[in-house]
C-alpha positions as CSV (number, residue, x, y, z in Angstrom):
1,M,0.3,6.3,26.3
2,T,0.1,5.6,22.6
3,T,2.1,7.9,20.3
4,V,0.6,8.6,16.9
5,R,3.0,9.3,14.0
6,H,1.6,10.9,10.9
7,V,2.7,8.8,7.8
8,A,0.6,10.1,4.9
9,H,-2.3,12.3,4.0
10,A,-4.4,12.6,0.8
11,I,-7.4,14.7,-0.2
12,A,-9.7,13.7,-3.1
13,S,-12.2,16.0,-4.6
14,T,-15.0,15.6,-7.1
15,G,-17.3,18.2,-8.6
16,T,-19.5,18.9,-11.5
17,V,-16.7,18.4,-14.1
18,E,-16.4,16.2,-17.1
19,P,-15.7,13.3,-17.0
20,A,-18.2,12.5,-14.3
21,Y,-16.1,10.4,-12.0
22,R,-12.8,12.2,-12.4
23,I,-11.2,12.9,-9.0
24,Q,-8.5,15.4,-8.2
25,I,-6.1,13.9,-5.6
26,R,-3.5,15.8,-3.6
27,T,-1.0,14.1,-1.4
28,G,1.8,16.2,0.0
29,I,3.0,18.4,-2.9
30,H,1.8,15.9,-5.6
31,Q,-1.3,16.3,-7.8
32,L,-2.9,13.1,-9.1
33,V,-5.9,12.2,-11.1
34,G,-8.2,9.2,-10.4
35,D,-11.2,8.0,-12.5
36,E,-13.3,5.0,-13.1
37,P,-13.0,2.8,-16.2
38,V,-15.2,3.5,-19.2
39,E,-17.2,0.3,-18.6
40,V,-18.6,1.7,-15.4
41,G,-19.3,5.2,-16.6
42,G,-15.9,6.9,-16.2
43,A,-13.5,8.2,-18.8
44,D,-10.4,6.3,-17.6
45,S,-8.5,9.5,-17.3
46,G,-6.6,8.2,-14.3
47,P,-6.2,5.1,-12.2
48,S,-9.3,3.7,-10.5
49,P,-9.3,3.5,-6.7
50,F,-8.3,-0.1,-6.9
51,G,-5.6,0.9,-9.4
52,L,-4.3,3.4,-6.8
53,L,-4.4,0.7,-4.1
54,T,-2.4,-1.8,-6.2
55,S,0.0,1.0,-7.1
56,A,0.6,1.7,-3.4
57,L,1.4,-1.9,-2.7
58,A,3.6,-2.3,-5.7
59,A,5.5,1.0,-5.0
60,C,6.0,0.2,-1.4
61,T,7.2,-3.3,-2.2
62,A,9.7,-2.2,-4.9
63,T,11.0,0.6,-2.7
64,T,11.4,-1.5,0.4
65,L,13.2,-4.3,-1.6
66,R,15.5,-1.7,-3.1
67,M,16.4,-0.4,0.4
68,Y,16.9,-3.9,1.7
69,A,19.2,-4.8,-1.2
70,E,21.2,-1.6,-0.7
71,H,21.5,-2.3,3.0
72,K,22.9,-5.7,2.2
73,G,25.3,-4.3,-0.4
74,W,23.7,-6.1,-3.3
75,D,23.9,-4.5,-6.7
76,L,20.3,-5.1,-8.0
77,V,19.8,-3.6,-11.4
78,R,16.1,-4.1,-11.4
79,I,13.2,-5.4,-9.3
80,D,9.7,-5.5,-10.9
81,V,6.6,-5.8,-8.8
82,D,3.3,-6.7,-10.4
83,V,0.1,-6.4,-8.2
84,R,-3.4,-7.4,-9.2
85,Y,-6.6,-7.1,-7.3
86,D,-8.9,-9.9,-8.3
87,V,-12.5,-10.5,-7.2
88,D,-14.1,-14.0,-7.3
89,D,-17.7,-14.8,-8.1
90,K,-18.6,-14.6,-4.4
91,G,-17.3,-11.0,-4.3
92,E,-14.2,-11.8,-2.3
93,G,-11.1,-9.9,-3.2
94,A,-7.5,-10.9,-3.2
95,L,-4.3,-9.1,-3.9
96,I,-1.8,-11.1,-6.0
97,R,1.8,-9.8,-6.0
98,T,4.5,-11.1,-8.3
99,I,8.1,-10.0,-7.8
100,T,10.5,-10.5,-10.6
101,C,14.2,-10.4,-9.6
102,P,17.4,-10.9,-11.6
103,S,18.1,-14.6,-12.4
104,D,21.6,-14.5,-10.9
105,L,20.4,-14.0,-7.3
106,S,21.2,-16.7,-4.8
107,E,18.6,-18.8,-3.0
108,E,19.5,-16.9,0.2
109,Q,19.1,-13.5,-1.5
110,L,15.7,-14.5,-2.9
111,E,14.5,-15.8,0.6
112,G,15.6,-12.5,2.2
113,L,13.7,-10.5,-0.4
114,G,10.7,-12.7,0.1
115,R,10.7,-12.2,3.8
116,T,11.2,-8.5,3.4
117,A,8.3,-8.3,0.9
118,E,6.0,-9.8,3.5
119,R,6.9,-7.1,6.0
120,T,6.6,-3.9,3.9
121,P,4.7,-1.1,5.6
122,V,1.8,-1.2,3.1
123,T,1.6,-5.0,3.2
124,L,1.4,-4.9,7.0
125,A,-1.2,-2.2,7.0
126,L,-3.4,-4.1,4.5
127,R,-3.0,-7.5,6.3
128,A,-3.7,-5.9,9.7
129,G,-7.1,-4.6,8.4
130,T,-6.2,-1.1,9.4
131,P,-9.2,0.6,11.1
132,I,-10.9,3.4,9.3
133,T,-12.6,6.2,11.1
134,T,-15.1,8.2,9.1
135,T,-16.3,11.7,10.1
136,L,-19.0,13.6,8.1
137,R,-19.1,17.3,8.2
138,L,-21.0,20.0,6.4
139,G,-19.3,22.3,3.9
140,P,-20.6,24.8,1.3
141,N,-24.0,23.9,-0.2
142,S,-24.2,22.2,-3.5
143,R,-24.7,25.5,-5.3
144,G,-21.4,26.8,-3.9
145,G,-22.9,29.1,-1.3
């Protein structure tokens, strides 16, 4: 029997508000705003969906590496994680992650951090091609009734 463990939950809502593509996002007790860039008709009042995706990978990577370093007893002052989502002229996307660590780390420490980065929960979920199940349901009509 498979056991399912709830890890995260988010709700995004859009309505007839300005700017047109602004999205209210709730995840746990947190309120976020998403939007599309100006060049595609948004107002850039929050991160785009791909901005949120890259933020999730960057945050998970930085947090996991911090936990790994603490577990090892390393005093890492700073770890920077830069994540880009690029699309080539064929429409194929790729995530590019660059991790900047203090220059005084040993080769062994860098290798450990690199192995750990490849096994962060969000990295594994993205690489596994996590299945998405979609359900459509009816709510109030478009006039609010």
